[in-house]
C-alpha positions as CSV (number, residue, x, y, z in Angstrom):
1,X,37.8,-74.0,53.0
2,X,39.4,-70.3,54.0
3,X,42.4,-70.9,56.3
4,X,43.9,-69.1,59.0
5,X,47.3,-69.8,60.4
6,X,47.5,-67.4,63.8
7,X,51.0,-66.7,65.8
8,X,51.9,-64.6,68.3
9,X,51.3,-61.6,66.4
10,X,48.1,-62.5,64.7
11,X,44.5,-63.7,66.3
12,X,41.2,-63.9,66.1
13,X,40.2,-60.7,67.7
14,X,36.4,-60.1,69.1
15,X,33.6,-60.6,66.3
16,X,30.4,-62.1,65.2
17,X,29.3,-63.5,61.7
18,X,25.9,-63.5,60.5
19,X,26.1,-67.0,59.5
20,X,26.6,-70.2,61.7
21,X,30.3,-71.5,60.4
22,X,32.2,-75.2,61.9
23,X,35.4,-74.0,63.0
24,X,38.1,-76.9,62.6
25,X,42.1,-76.9,63.9
26,X,44.2,-78.4,61.4
27,X,47.7,-77.8,62.0
28,X,50.3,-76.2,64.2
29,X,49.7,-75.5,69.1
30,X,46.6,-76.0,70.3
31,X,43.6,-73.5,70.3
32,X,41.9,-71.3,73.1
33,X,38.0,-70.7,71.1
34,X,36.3,-68.1,73.2
35,X,32.5,-67.5,72.1
36,X,29.7,-65.4,74.1
37,X,26.4,-65.6,72.3
38,X,24.9,-62.4,74.3
39,X,28.1,-60.4,74.9
40,X,27.7,-61.1,78.4
41,X,28.2,-64.8,79.0
42,X,31.6,-66.3,77.9
43,X,33.2,-70.2,77.5
44,X,36.3,-71.2,76.2
45,X,37.3,-74.2,74.7
46,X,40.2,-75.8,73.5
47,X,41.1,-76.9,69.8
48,X,43.5,-79.9,69.2
49,X,44.4,-83.1,67.1
50,X,41.9,-84.8,70.4
51,X,38.7,-81.8,70.2
52,X,39.6,-80.5,65.7
53,X,36.6,-79.3,65.9
54,X,33.5,-77.0,66.6
55,X,30.8,-74.7,65.5
56,X,29.9,-71.4,66.1
57,X,26.3,-70.4,66.0
58,X,25.5,-67.5,63.7
59,X,25.6,-64.1,66.0
60,X,27.6,-65.0,69.2
61,X,30.5,-63.1,69.5
62,X,34.2,-65.2,70.1
63,X,37.6,-64.4,69.5
64,X,40.5,-67.8,69.1
65,X,44.2,-67.3,69.8
66,X,47.2,-69.9,69.6
67,X,48.6,-71.3,72.6
68,X,51.5,-71.5,71.4
69,X,53.9,-71.0,68.4
70,X,51.3,-71.4,65.4
71,X,47.8,-72.8,65.2
72,X,46.6,-73.0,61.4
73,X,43.0,-73.4,61.4
74,X,39.9,-73.3,58.8
75,X,36.1,-71.9,58.4
76,X,33.5,-73.6,56.6
77,X,31.5,-71.8,55.1
78,X,34.4,-69.8,53.1
79,X,31.9,-66.6,52.5
80,X,30.5,-64.8,55.0
81,X,30.4,-61.3,57.0
82,X,32.0,-60.7,60.0
83,X,31.3,-57.6,62.6
84,X,34.2,-56.4,64.6
85,X,34.1,-55.4,67.9
86,X,34.9,-52.2,69.3
87,X,38.2,-52.4,70.5
88,X,39.8,-53.9,74.3
89,X,35.9,-54.9,73.8
90,X,35.2,-57.8,75.6
91,X,32.2,-59.7,77.6
92,X,31.2,-58.0,80.7
93,X,28.6,-59.4,82.8
94,X,25.3,-58.1,84.1
95,X,25.3,-55.3,85.9
96,X,23.3,-56.5,89.8
97,X,19.9,-54.7,90.7
98,X,18.8,-54.1,94.3
């Protein structure tokens, strides 16, 4: 099981995995996970003792940050490859066609 500690200076920037991930809140303050399955639409969810686990599907963009001082998270599987998004990238709405 891969563990990561998030704090005010360390968060998980936008990235996507080559495997479906199970992310679990282990300890500390709640965290917010934002997932974008397609680079346009995005949804945020909280991880805490009340809802400690969620699944991020293979290929979905995601980011995670603590909502306090520190949060410890676990990832399963513990070996996976990630593609990091370019600096300052974030999901953006589709352009409307008139």
